[in-house]
N, C-alpha and C positions, 0 to 999 in steps of 0.2 A: 827359232826366232831370237833366242838369247844372244847368239853370236852377233846378230844384227844390232841389237841394243848396245852391246859392248863396243862394236865398231862405231856406232853413232856417238857413244860417250868419248871415244878416242878422238873422233873428228871435232867434237865440241871443245875438248881440252886443247887441241891443236889450234883452233881458231881463237880461243881465249888468249893463248900465248902470243899470237901474231902481233898485236899492237904493242906488246911489251918488249919486242926485240927489234933489231935493225939490220940493214944491209943484207949480206948473203944468208943470214939465218932466216930472214923473212922469206926469201926466195925458196929456201929449203922447206919451210913450213907450208908455203903455197903449194909446192909439188906434193908434199905429204897429204895435205888436205884434199887435193884433187884425187889422188890415188885412193884415199880412204872413202871419199864420196862415191867414186866409181865402183869400188868393191861393194859398198853398201847398196847401191841401186841395182847393180847386176845380181848381187846375192839375193836381194829381196824379190826380184823378178823370178829368179830360179826357184826359190823356196815357196813363193806364194802362187806361182802360175806355171811352173815347170820349166824344163830346159829349153823347150821350143820358144817360150816367151823370152827367156834370157838371150837366146840366139838372135831373135828378131830385134830385141832392144840393141844389142851390140851391132848388128848389121846396119840398122837404120840410123842410130844416133852416133855410134863411134865411127863406123865407116862413112856415113853421110856427113858427119861433122868434119872428118878429115878431108873429104873430097871438096866440100864447099870452102874450107879454109885454104886449101892448096890453090883452088881456082881463084878465090878472092885475093889472095896475096899476089898471084901472078897477073891478074887482069884488072883488079880494082873493083870488081863487082862480086857481091852486092854491098860490101861494107865500106868501100872507098879505098884510096891508095894508102895502104898501111904495110908495116913490116914488123917482124919480131926481132928482138935482140937475142943474145945468147944466154940470158939469165935463167931461163926455165929448162935448161938441159938440152939433150940431143934433139936434133931436128931432122925431119924428112921432108924433102921438097920445100924447105924453108919453114915448115910448121913444127913447133915443139911437140913432141909426142904426148905431152900432158894435155894439150888443147882438145883433141877429140874426146879424151876421157872426161873433160869438164862438160862437154855437151851432154854426154850420157848421165853424168852425175846429177844434173838438174832437170833433164828432160823427163826422167822417169817419175820423180816425185811430183812434177807439174802435171803429168798425165794422170797419175793416180789421184791427185787432188781434184782434178777436173771431173774424174769419174764419180767422186763423192758429191760434187755439186750439181751434176745433171745426169740423167739416164739416157738422154738423147745422144746418139753416137757422134754426130757431126757437130753438135753444140760442144761436146766434150773436146773434140779436136781444136775448136776455136779457143776454148778456155785454156786448154793445155798450151797451145801456142802462145797465147798472151802471158800465161804464167811463166813460161820459160823466157820469152823475149824481154819481159820487164825486169828480170833478174839482171840483165845487162846494164840497167841504169845504175846498179852498184858496181858490177864487175869491171866494166871498161874504165870508169874514172879511177878506180883503185889501182888497176894494173898499169894504166898509163902513168899515174903518179909515181908508181914504183919503178918505172922504166922498163917494163917487160915488153911493151910494144908501143908504136907511135904511128900517127898519120902524117903523110908528107904535106898535104894541103887540106887541113880539116874544114875550112870554110865555116858556114853557119853552124852554131852549136847551141845547146841548151843554156839558158842564162845561168851563170855561175859554174858551168862545167866546160871550160875551154879545152880545145885540143881534140875533141871527138865530134865528127860531123853528124848532123841530124840524119843523114842518109844511112849511117851505120845502124841506128836504132830501127829504121824502116827495114833494112836488110835483115836484121835479127828477127823482126816480126814475120817476114816472109819465110825465112828458112825454118824458124821454129814452128810455124804453122804447117809447113810441108812435112816436117818430121813427125809432128803430132798427128797429122792426117794419116801418114803411113802406119804409125803404131795403131791407130784406131781401125784402119782397114785390115791389118794383118793379125791383130790380137783379139780374141773373143772376150766377151764379158766374163768376169770371174766373181760372182756374188759369194759372199761369205768368207772371203780371204781376209787375212789380218794385215791391213795396210797402215796400222798405227805408226810403224817406224818411218814410213814415207811422209805421213802427215807431220810427224815431229820434225823430220829433216827439213821439210818445206817451211814450216812456221819458224823453226830455229834460224834458218838462213835469212828469212825476212827480218825477224826481230833483232837478231845479232848484227845484221848489216846496217840497219837504221842506227842502232846504238853505236857501233864502231865508227861509222862515218861521222856521226854527229859529235861524239864525245872523245874519241881517241885518235882519229886519223885527220882531224881538222878539215873535214869535207862536208860542211853543212848543206851545201846546195845538192850534192848527190844524195845525201841522206833524205832530203825533202823529196826530190824527184823519185827516188827509189821507193820511199814510203808511200807515195801517191800511186805510182805505177804498179809495183808488185802487190800493193795492198788491194788492188782490184780483185785479186784471187785469194791472197792470204787472209784478208779480213773476213770475207764470206765463208772461207773454210773454217776459220776459228769459231765463227758464230754458229755454223752448222754443227761442229763437233761439240760445242758447249751446250747447245740445245738438246742434242742427242743424249748427252751425259745427264742433263737435268731431267 
């Protein structure tokens, strides 16, 4: 597990550097963060639950994430009529190759966090889906502001967060819930595993996103929406871990 903690430290340092740079350097740090997060999540699945679990994670979230992104970009469903620019590197079927990795990066810690919050399998799927989907309250506003993707006709949006349709967040909730349900169906319970790196990853992502949007990126509305939405899972997780430590 030491390698995972080292990788998490590298991810944290990369994200700390993000608001301090501009332009192409930010895009490069975005890609580096996604790759580090992907290796961290897949590596943890492998080390804590075995190669089969890692393979299921990749199949469901990387493969499923790519499929839904390619379909969404072509049809407008379920996220709306959007398209990617070329700023995130090579694309396949119009989808940057980093995007499916990002689904895996956050799907796994959300699923692991949900397992900490409930022992009921299908409640876990619902909480994990919510935990992943609400991350997008930070992700989309930040990436749209950086020009990595955009919607053609965004329509109704969250107050203070223009350019992103409300239907996108609903689409995220549906897709995230399906991915979480598939993980729950195909992965057995694994009591006694060391899931601390994933708890740390999820809580760091939450806290750092609130801080970055509010204080460094000039996006107070997305900071508030993300704090409220992702906090539905992050705050109970933090409380649960604190009580266990006490």
